[in-house]
LUMKOLZA-171762 format. One line per 5 residues: number of its first residue (from 1); for each residue x, y, z of N, C-alpha, C, O. Coordinates in Angstrom, 3 decimals. Layout:
<recs>
NUM> X/Y/Z/X/Y/Z/X/Y/Z/X/Y/Z ~ ...;
</recs>
This chain:
<recs>
1> 47.262/19.031/-37.594/48.651/18.660/-37.398/48.942/18.534/-35.900/48.260/19.125/-35.063 ~ 49.958/17.761/-35.596/50.325/17.513/-34.206/51.076/18.697/-33.624/51.983/19.237/-34.257 ~ 50.703/19.097/-32.428/51.395/20.171/-31.715/52.088/19.566/-30.495/51.446/18.956/-29.640 ~ 53.402/19.745/-30.430/54.193/19.234/-29.308/54.726/20.428/-28.529/55.341/21.328/-29.102 ~ 54.489/20.432/-27.226/54.973/21.503/-26.362/56.023/20.961/-25.401/55.854/19.893/-24.813;
6> 57.089/21.700/-25.255/58.136/21.354/-24.298/58.283/22.524/-23.338/58.363/23.677/-23.764 ~ 58.319/22.231/-22.049/58.471/23.313/-21.084/59.370/22.844/-19.923/59.421/21.654/-19.612 ~ 60.058/23.771/-19.306/60.131/25.184/-19.664/60.962/25.385/-20.919/61.749/24.518/-21.298 ~ 60.784/26.531/-21.562/61.539/26.834/-22.789/63.005/27.092/-22.479/63.885/26.690/-23.241 ~ 63.268/27.754/-21.376/64.630/28.078/-20.962/64.790/27.666/-19.506/63.895/27.871/-18.687;
11> 65.934/27.089/-19.198/66.136/26.566/-17.857/67.612/26.651/-17.498/68.470/26.200/-18.257 ~ 67.903/27.226/-16.348/69.266/27.279/-15.835/69.256/26.668/-14.440/68.474/27.062/-13.574 ~ 70.138/25.705/-14.246/70.231/25.029/-12.946/71.675/24.997/-12.492/72.593/24.927/-13.310 ~ 71.871/25.047/-11.193/73.204/24.888/-10.619/73.443/23.395/-10.354/72.496/22.656/-10.082 ~ 74.705/22.951/-10.433/75.004/21.552/-10.112/74.423/21.173/-8.750/74.537/21.920/-7.778;
16> 73.806/20.010/-8.704/73.182/19.523/-7.478/71.698/19.815/-7.387/70.994/19.194/-6.590 ~ 71.200/20.771/-8.207/69.758/21.080/-8.208/68.973/19.982/-8.912/69.526/19.220/-9.705 ~ 67.693/19.908/-8.618/66.815/18.974/-9.315/66.394/19.575/-10.657/66.486/20.783/-10.873 ~ 65.935/18.709/-11.539/65.533/19.104/-12.880/64.223/18.412/-13.229/64.040/17.234/-12.922 ~ 63.311/19.139/-13.868/62.106/18.509/-14.399/61.665/19.278/-15.636/61.432/20.485/-15.586;
21> 61.555/18.554/-16.751/61.062/19.119/-17.997/59.865/18.310/-18.454/59.757/17.118/-18.166 ~ 58.971/18.968/-19.166/57.731/18.344/-19.615/57.642/18.386/-21.130/58.023/19.369/-21.765 ~ 57.133/17.302/-21.695/56.843/17.234/-23.131/55.407/16.737/-23.262/55.074/15.655/-22.780 ~ 54.559/17.530/-23.916/53.161/17.122/-24.043/52.682/17.282/-25.481/53.190/18.117/-26.229 ~ 51.700/16.470/-25.853/51.171/16.533/-27.217/49.670/16.257/-27.278/49.022/16.729/-28.212;
26> 49.096/15.537/-26.359/47.653/15.309/-26.250/47.022/14.665/-27.490/45.905/15.012/-27.875 ~ 47.743/13.728/-28.110/47.191/12.941/-29.217/47.493/11.480/-28.930/48.638/11.048/-29.065 ~ 46.499/10.726/-28.540/46.692/9.350/-28.090/47.167/8.403/-29.187/47.492/7.249/-28.908 ~ 47.212/8.877/-30.427/47.771/8.057/-31.509/49.293/7.983/-31.434/49.907/7.108/-32.044 ~ 49.896/8.898/-30.691/51.347/8.923/-30.527/51.675/8.336/-29.164/51.237/8.859/-28.138;
31> 52.451/7.242/-29.148/52.656/6.510/-27.892/54.113/6.428/-27.447/54.453/5.632/-26.572 ~ 54.973/7.248/-28.048/56.369/7.279/-27.633/56.835/8.734/-27.532/56.529/9.563/-28.389 ~ 57.577/9.022/-26.468/58.208/10.328/-26.297/59.703/10.085/-26.111/60.117/9.339/-25.223 ~ 60.502/10.721/-26.954/61.958/10.602/-26.917/62.561/11.880/-26.354/62.088/12.981/-26.635 ~ 63.608/11.721/-25.558/64.330/12.874/-25.017/65.759/12.840/-25.533/66.426/11.807/-25.475;
36> 66.228/13.986/-26.043/67.573/14.116/-26.599/68.301/15.289/-25.957/67.683/16.231/-25.460 ~ 69.628/15.211/-25.978/70.472/16.323/-25.538/71.492/16.594/-26.633/72.016/15.676/-27.263 ~ 71.760/17.883/-26.843/72.798/18.288/-27.785/73.794/19.175/-27.043/73.404/20.134/-26.377 ~ 75.081/18.851/-27.162/76.109/19.643/-26.485/77.090/20.193/-27.519/77.515/19.476/-28.424 ~ 77.434/21.432/-27.382/78.457/22.081/-28.219/78.265/21.843/-29.709/79.243/21.612/-30.421;
41> 77.042/21.894/-30.195/76.780/21.741/-31.624/77.010/20.344/-32.162/77.036/20.149/-33.377 ~ 77.177/19.373/-31.288/77.392/17.990/-31.706/76.059/17.339/-32.100/75.006/17.974/-32.049 ~ 76.125/16.079/-32.489/74.914/15.328/-32.829/74.016/15.192/-31.605/74.480/15.271/-30.467 ~ 72.729/14.987/-31.855/71.798/14.727/-30.758/72.131/13.387/-30.126/72.412/12.407/-30.816 ~ 72.094/13.362/-28.795/72.319/12.129/-28.052/70.994/11.723/-27.416/70.346/12.540/-26.761;
46> 70.590/10.481/-27.603/69.354/9.992/-26.986/69.583/9.804/-25.497/70.500/9.090/-25.090 ~ 68.752/10.444/-24.684/68.807/10.280/-23.228/67.988/9.067/-22.826/68.343/8.350/-21.891 ~ 66.892/8.839/-23.533/65.997/7.734/-23.243/64.633/8.045/-23.812/64.416/9.109/-24.392 ~ 63.706/7.101/-23.641/62.375/7.359/-24.161/61.305/6.681/-23.315/61.568/5.790/-22.507 ~ 60.105/7.145/-23.544/58.922/6.648/-22.847/58.051/5.947/-23.869/57.677/6.546/-24.878;
51> 57.723/4.698/-23.629/56.824/3.938/-24.483/55.588/3.626/-23.652/55.655/2.856/-22.694 ~ 54.468/4.222/-24.017/53.277/4.217/-23.177/53.664/4.778/-21.810/53.908/5.979/-21.697 ~ 53.729/3.947/-20.773/54.104/4.442/-19.439/55.420/3.850/-18.941/55.744/3.945/-17.758 ~ 56.182/3.233/-19.863/57.429/2.577/-19.478/58.637/3.346/-20.014/58.725/3.617/-21.211 ~ 59.563/3.694/-19.124/60.800/4.371/-19.513/61.818/3.322/-19.951/61.991/2.294/-19.295;
56> 62.493/3.597/-21.073/63.457/2.652/-21.634/64.764/3.356/-21.996/64.766/4.527/-22.376 ~ 65.882/2.623/-21.872/67.205/3.102/-22.273/67.546/4.469/-21.683/68.058/5.338/-22.389 ~ 67.268/4.664/-20.408/67.470/5.967/-19.774/68.933/6.131/-19.344/69.500/5.275/-18.665 ~ 69.522/7.251/-19.758/70.916/7.547/-19.440/71.098/7.749/-17.933/70.170/8.112/-17.210 ~ 72.318/7.502/-17.499/72.676/7.698/-16.093/72.352/9.122/-15.648/72.536/10.074/-16.407;
61> 71.880/9.257/-14.442/71.574/10.524/-13.784/70.224/11.115/-14.208/69.862/12.193/-13.736 ~ 69.481/10.448/-15.073/68.180/10.959/-15.506/67.077/9.971/-15.169/67.331/8.783/-14.970 ~ 65.856/10.468/-15.107/64.687/9.607/-14.996/63.630/10.130/-15.956/63.543/11.328/-16.223 ~ 62.844/9.217/-16.458/61.771/9.538/-17.410/60.499/8.905/-16.886/60.498/7.753/-16.453 ~ 59.411/9.669/-16.927/58.135/9.173/-16.414/56.993/9.810/-17.200/57.207/10.650/-18.074;
66> 55.789/9.393/-16.870/54.599/9.962/-17.489/53.844/8.963/-18.339/53.988/7.752/-18.174 ~ 53.044/9.476/-19.243/52.234/8.683/-20.166/52.527/9.205/-21.564/52.129/10.319/-21.905 ~ 53.213/8.417/-22.371/53.656/8.874/-23.688/52.498/9.215/-24.628/52.714/9.868/-25.649 ~ 51.298/8.795/-24.311/50.148/9.149/-25.147/49.600/10.530/-24.800/48.608/10.969/-25.381 ~ 50.243/11.216/-23.853/49.742/12.522/-23.422/50.874/13.459/-22.995/51.083/14.512/-23.599;
71> 51.603/13.058/-21.940/52.591/13.952/-21.351/53.704/13.141/-20.694/53.439/12.204/-19.941 ~ 54.949/13.510/-20.985/56.086/12.826/-20.394/57.002/13.807/-19.696/56.961/15.010/-19.957 ~ 57.837/13.278/-18.796/58.716/14.115/-17.988/60.133/13.584/-18.029/60.364/12.375/-18.001 ~ 61.075/14.505/-18.096/62.490/14.179/-17.968/62.965/14.849/-16.693/62.733/16.041/-16.489 ~ 63.624/14.091/-15.841/64.066/14.655/-14.573/65.440/14.184/-14.168/65.997/13.244/-14.736;
76> 65.970/14.864/-13.167/67.228/14.476/-12.536/67.163/14.949/-11.092/66.698/16.054/-10.812 ~ 67.628/14.112/-10.182/67.637/14.490/-8.769/68.788/15.429/-8.443/68.721/16.172/-7.464 ~ 69.849/15.405/-9.253/71.001/16.272/-9.017/71.750/16.459/-10.336/72.533/15.600/-10.741 ~ 71.504/17.588/-11.000/72.172/17.828/-12.272/73.669/18.035/-12.061/74.123/18.466/-11.001 ~ 74.416/17.707/-13.117/75.873/17.841/-13.100/76.296/18.835/-14.180/75.520/19.127/-15.091;
81> 77.486/19.341/-14.086/77.999/20.254/-15.105/77.945/19.595/-16.477/77.613/20.249/-17.466 ~ 78.266/18.308/-16.544/78.278/17.608/-17.835/76.877/17.405/-18.424/76.757/16.951/-19.561 ~ 75.826/17.729/-17.681/74.461/17.654/-18.204/74.070/18.909/-18.983/72.961/18.992/-19.509 ~ 74.979/19.886/-19.058/74.715/21.124/-19.783/74.461/20.820/-21.256/75.138/19.979/-21.849 ~ 73.488/21.504/-21.839/73.217/21.326/-23.259/71.825/21.791/-23.625/71.096/22.339/-22.799;
86> 71.468/21.565/-24.878/70.116/21.833/-25.365/69.342/20.526/-25.300/69.843/19.483/-25.721 ~ 68.128/20.579/-24.778/67.298/19.383/-24.619/66.089/19.480/-25.539/65.471/20.534/-25.683 ~ 65.774/18.347/-26.156/64.654/18.290/-27.080/63.812/17.059/-26.788/64.333/16.024/-26.371 ~ 62.514/17.175/-27.008/61.668/15.987/-26.978/61.066/15.805/-28.374/60.926/16.761/-29.137 ~ 60.723/14.586/-28.679/60.067/14.253/-29.941/59.076/13.130/-29.666/59.267/12.347/-28.735;
91> 58.035/13.048/-30.457/57.033/11.992/-30.274/56.910/11.180/-31.555/57.220/11.663/-32.644 ~ 56.452/9.934/-31.408/56.224/9.097/-32.587/55.076/8.136/-32.334/54.686/7.876/-31.196 ~ 54.553/7.622/-33.430/53.483/6.624/-33.377/54.102/5.234/-33.316/55.268/5.041/-33.660 ~ 53.304/4.276/-32.875/53.732/2.884/-32.881/53.950/2.449/-34.329/53.224/2.867/-35.231 ~ 54.950/1.614/-34.534/55.242/1.125/-35.880/54.474/-0.141/-36.155/54.588/-0.708/-37.241;
</recs>
């Protein structure tokens, strides 16, 4: 079965600090990594995703990089108060 790791598990940042999170799976059959945010128990919001090595549909204030067949990164050069929430990554195979 596929094992997906997201790190760090817990992260606290002050507004203006940089942010970097990692999502890894090490199965080259999976070529997409999706990043989501959930705020106040609401629905998951798509921040953007990585398809192979290309970042697509990335929300304002965030950047996505890496290789979706192995390891992807979600970052921000300056987090804002409104970026508070729970962050999740998910992976998928090509359709």
